[in-house]
C-alpha positions as CSV (number, residue, x, y, z in Angstrom):
1,M,-70.7,3.2,47.8
2,Q,-73.4,4.6,45.3
3,R,-76.8,4.6,47.1
4,F,-80.4,4.1,45.7
5,G,-83.6,5.1,47.0
6,E,-84.6,7.7,49.6
7,D,-83.5,5.3,52.5
8,G,-80.4,4.1,50.6
9,W,-81.3,0.4,51.2
10,V,-79.5,-0.7,48.1
11,G,-76.0,0.3,46.9
12,I,-73.5,-0.4,44.2
13,E,-69.8,-1.1,45.2
14,R,-67.3,-1.1,42.3
15,H,-64.5,-3.8,42.2
16,G,-63.0,-3.2,38.7
17,F,-65.1,-4.5,36.2
18,V,-67.4,-6.3,38.7
19,A,-70.2,-4.4,40.3
20,E,-71.6,-5.5,43.7
21,L,-75.3,-4.9,44.1
22,V,-75.7,-4.8,47.9
23,M,-79.0,-5.2,49.8
24,D,-78.7,-3.0,53.0
25,R,-82.0,-3.0,54.9
26,P,-80.8,-4.7,58.0
27,K,-83.7,-3.9,60.4
28,A,-86.1,-5.8,58.1
29,M,-83.7,-8.6,56.8
30,N,-83.9,-6.9,53.4
31,A,-87.6,-7.4,53.2
32,V,-88.9,-6.1,49.8
33,S,-91.1,-3.2,50.6
34,T,-92.3,-0.7,47.9
35,A,-89.2,1.5,48.6
36,M,-86.8,-1.4,48.6
37,A,-88.3,-2.6,45.3
38,D,-87.8,0.9,43.7
39,A,-84.3,1.1,45.0
40,L,-83.5,-2.3,43.5
41,A,-85.0,-1.3,40.1
42,G,-83.2,1.8,40.1
43,A,-79.8,0.3,40.8
44,C,-80.4,-2.4,38.2
45,A,-81.2,0.2,35.6
46,E,-78.0,1.9,36.5
47,L,-75.9,-1.2,36.0
48,A,-77.7,-2.2,32.8
49,A,-76.7,1.0,31.2
50,D,-73.1,0.8,32.4
51,H,-71.1,-0.9,29.8
52,S,-68.0,-0.9,31.9
53,V,-69.6,-3.5,34.1
54,R,-68.8,-7.1,33.0
55,A,-70.3,-9.0,35.9
56,V,-72.7,-8.4,38.9
57,V,-72.6,-9.9,42.5
58,L,-75.9,-9.6,44.5
59,T,-75.2,-9.6,48.1
60,S,-76.5,-8.8,51.6
61,T,-75.2,-6.9,54.6
62,H,-77.3,-8.7,57.0
63,E,-75.6,-11.5,58.9
64,R,-78.5,-13.8,59.1
65,A,-80.3,-13.2,55.9
66,F,-79.8,-12.8,52.2
67,C,-83.5,-11.4,51.8
68,V,-86.7,-12.8,53.4
69,G,-89.0,-11.9,50.7
70,A,-91.9,-9.6,50.7
71,D,-92.4,-7.0,53.5
72,L,-95.5,-8.6,55.1
73,K,-95.5,-5.9,57.8
74,E,-96.1,-3.4,55.0
75,R,-98.6,-5.5,53.3
76,N,-100.6,-6.1,56.4
77,S,-101.8,-2.5,56.1
78,F,-102.7,-2.6,52.4
79,T,-106.0,-2.5,50.9
80,D,-106.6,-4.6,47.7
81,A,-106.1,-1.4,45.8
82,D,-102.7,-0.7,47.6
83,L,-101.5,-4.1,46.7
84,M,-102.4,-3.7,43.0
85,R,-100.6,-0.3,43.0
86,Q,-97.4,-1.9,44.4
87,R,-97.3,-4.8,41.9
88,P,-95.5,-2.8,39.1
89,H,-92.9,-1.7,41.7
90,T,-92.0,-5.3,42.9
91,R,-92.1,-6.7,39.3
92,A,-89.6,-4.0,38.2
93,A,-87.2,-5.1,41.0
94,Y,-87.2,-8.8,40.0
95,T,-87.2,-8.0,36.4
96,G,-84.3,-5.6,36.9
97,V,-82.2,-8.4,38.4
98,L,-83.3,-11.0,35.8
99,E,-82.7,-8.7,32.9
100,L,-79.2,-7.5,33.9
101,P,-77.4,-8.0,30.5
102,V,-74.1,-9.4,32.0
103,P,-73.4,-12.6,34.2
104,T,-74.9,-12.2,37.6
105,V,-73.9,-14.3,40.8
106,A,-76.0,-14.3,43.9
107,A,-74.0,-14.6,47.2
108,V,-76.5,-16.3,49.7
109,H,-76.2,-16.9,53.4
110,G,-79.0,-17.1,56.0
111,F,-82.6,-16.9,54.9
112,A,-83.4,-16.5,51.2
113,L,-87.1,-17.1,51.2
114,G,-90.0,-16.3,49.0
115,G,-89.0,-13.1,47.1
116,G,-85.6,-13.4,48.5
117,F,-84.9,-16.7,46.8
118,E,-86.6,-15.4,43.6
119,L,-83.9,-12.6,43.5
120,A,-81.3,-15.4,43.8
121,L,-83.1,-17.4,41.0
122,A,-83.0,-14.4,38.8
123,C,-79.2,-14.6,38.8
124,D,-77.2,-16.9,36.5
125,L,-75.3,-18.5,39.4
126,I,-75.8,-18.9,43.2
127,V,-73.1,-19.3,45.6
128,A,-74.3,-20.2,49.1
129,D,-72.7,-20.8,52.4
130,P,-73.8,-23.6,54.8
131,T,-76.0,-21.2,56.8
132,A,-78.4,-20.6,53.8
133,V,-81.9,-21.7,53.9
134,V,-83.9,-21.4,50.7
135,G,-87.4,-21.9,49.7
136,L,-90.7,-20.5,48.1
137,P,-93.1,-20.6,51.0
138,E,-95.8,-18.3,49.4
139,V,-98.7,-20.8,49.2
140,S,-98.4,-21.0,53.1
141,V,-99.6,-17.5,53.2
142,G,-102.3,-17.6,50.5
143,V,-100.4,-16.3,47.5
144,I,-98.1,-17.8,45.0
145,P,-94.5,-16.9,44.0
146,G,-94.7,-13.7,42.3
147,G,-91.3,-12.7,41.5
148,G,-90.5,-15.3,38.8
149,G,-90.4,-18.4,41.1
150,T,-93.0,-20.6,39.3
151,Q,-91.0,-20.0,36.0
152,L,-87.4,-19.8,37.2
153,L,-87.4,-22.8,39.6
154,P,-88.6,-25.3,37.1
155,R,-86.0,-24.1,34.6
156,R,-83.4,-24.7,37.2
157,V,-84.4,-28.1,38.7
158,G,-87.2,-29.4,36.5
159,A,-90.9,-29.4,36.8
160,A,-91.5,-32.1,39.3
161,R,-89.0,-31.1,41.8
162,A,-90.1,-27.4,41.6
163,A,-93.7,-28.5,42.2
164,E,-92.8,-30.3,45.3
165,L,-91.0,-27.3,46.7
166,V,-93.7,-24.9,45.8
167,F,-96.5,-27.0,46.8
168,T,-95.1,-27.9,50.2
169,A,-93.7,-24.5,50.9
170,R,-90.8,-26.0,52.7
171,R,-87.5,-24.5,53.5
172,V,-84.4,-26.3,52.3
173,P,-81.1,-26.1,54.2
174,A,-77.9,-25.4,52.2
175,P,-76.6,-29.1,51.9
176,E,-79.9,-30.3,50.5
177,A,-80.1,-27.1,48.3
178,A,-76.8,-27.9,46.7
179,E,-77.8,-31.6,46.2
180,L,-81.1,-30.5,44.4
181,G,-79.4,-28.0,42.3
182,L,-81.1,-25.1,44.0
183,V,-77.6,-23.4,44.5
184,D,-74.5,-23.9,42.3
185,R,-71.7,-23.9,44.8
186,L,-71.3,-24.2,48.6
187,A,-68.6,-22.0,50.1
188,E,-67.2,-22.3,53.6
189,E,-69.3,-20.5,56.3
190,G,-69.1,-16.8,55.8
191,Q,-67.3,-16.9,52.4
192,D,-70.3,-16.8,50.1
193,R,-69.6,-13.1,49.2
194,A,-65.9,-13.6,48.8
195,E,-66.2,-16.7,46.6
196,A,-69.0,-15.0,44.5
197,L,-66.7,-12.0,44.0
198,E,-63.8,-14.1,43.0
199,L,-66.1,-16.1,40.5
200,A,-67.3,-12.7,39.1
201,A,-63.7,-11.4,38.7
202,R,-62.8,-14.6,36.8
203,I,-65.8,-14.1,34.6
204,A,-65.0,-10.4,34.0
205,R,-61.6,-11.2,32.6
206,N,-63.3,-12.3,29.4
207,S,-64.7,-10.2,26.5
208,P,-67.5,-8.0,27.7
209,V,-69.2,-8.2,24.1
210,G,-68.9,-12.0,24.3
211,L,-70.2,-12.3,27.8
212,R,-73.2,-10.2,26.9
213,A,-74.0,-12.1,23.8
214,A,-73.5,-15.5,25.4
215,K,-75.9,-14.6,28.2
216,R,-78.4,-13.3,25.6
217,A,-78.2,-16.4,23.6
218,M,-78.7,-18.7,26.6
219,R,-81.5,-16.9,27.9
220,L,-83.4,-16.4,24.7
221,G,-82.8,-19.9,23.5
222,H,-83.8,-21.6,26.5
223,G,-87.0,-23.6,26.1
224,L,-87.0,-23.4,22.3
225,D,-86.6,-26.4,20.1
226,L,-83.0,-27.1,18.9
227,R,-83.5,-25.7,15.5
228,A,-84.9,-22.4,16.8
229,G,-82.3,-22.3,19.6
230,L,-79.5,-22.6,17.1
231,E,-80.9,-19.7,15.1
232,V,-80.8,-17.5,18.4
233,E,-77.2,-18.7,18.8
234,D,-76.4,-17.8,15.2
235,G,-77.8,-14.2,15.7
236,A,-75.8,-13.7,18.8
237,W,-72.6,-15.1,17.1
238,R,-73.1,-12.7,14.3
239,S,-73.3,-9.8,16.8
240,V,-69.9,-10.5,18.1
241,A,-68.1,-12.1,15.0
242,F,-67.0,-8.6,13.6
243,S,-66.6,-6.9,17.0
244,G,-63.4,-5.2,18.1
245,D,-63.4,-7.8,21.0
246,R,-63.3,-10.6,18.6
247,A,-60.4,-9.0,16.6
248,E,-58.5,-8.3,20.0
249,G,-59.0,-11.8,21.1
250,V,-57.6,-13.5,18.2
251,A,-54.7,-11.2,18.1
252,A,-54.0,-11.6,21.8
253,F,-54.0,-15.4,21.5
254,N,-51.7,-15.4,18.5
255,E,-49.3,-12.8,20.1
256,K,-49.4,-14.9,23.4
257,R,-50.5,-11.9,25.7
258,D,-53.5,-10.9,27.8
259,P,-56.3,-9.2,25.7
260,Q,-57.1,-5.6,26.2
261,W,-60.8,-5.7,25.4
262,P,-62.1,-2.6,23.5
263,G,-65.6,-3.6,24.7
264,E,-67.2,-3.1,21.3
């Protein structure tokens, strides 16, 4: 496994065209300290630049937690100046996951709270097992979600439902999370990682050029009026219409064989 950060708390494991982005800070339940944030940002930069990667799965090695959010023990010693100095580091971590150019799946079990749930929300799809407990409890400790939660959650479940969850700071167990649309799939207990990797492998069988363009079109077009959104889609279509992947895809279909994507 390729490790990132001085303490090696984040790793990348390769599974063919799928990259597993592994959070591995077990003694702190993957709490996002400054060092953890730097490691996440560095790993995401590596993945974003690697055109052999077609899908990413974000996982945790901790048995009882995906990620419990900000490292409040570290922050307890911060001055106001320290907190401001940390902000670019944490933003880079959350933005790094959000801006991965390929489809990204979170595999969630145990606690995914605050910044931990925001890391999952930054992914395109969330697979959870029945032990998962998600939520954005930041207002209960005097702050607000700062890793994208106030923007990503309403886009996922709607403004009113997101408001209820953010304002009450309540924790949501896996069955209700699935019902509310906070997670996309419920796996059998202990199978969130395996199911997320299987889903990513299925995604990765498709054109890498097409996958990146489709994700870009959906992300950039979200929230625009229909006419503007269709222009975003047209630009993404034009970026793939004359690609080697498009030519290979058409040829493979007509020759009744699996495509061998050139990735360009």
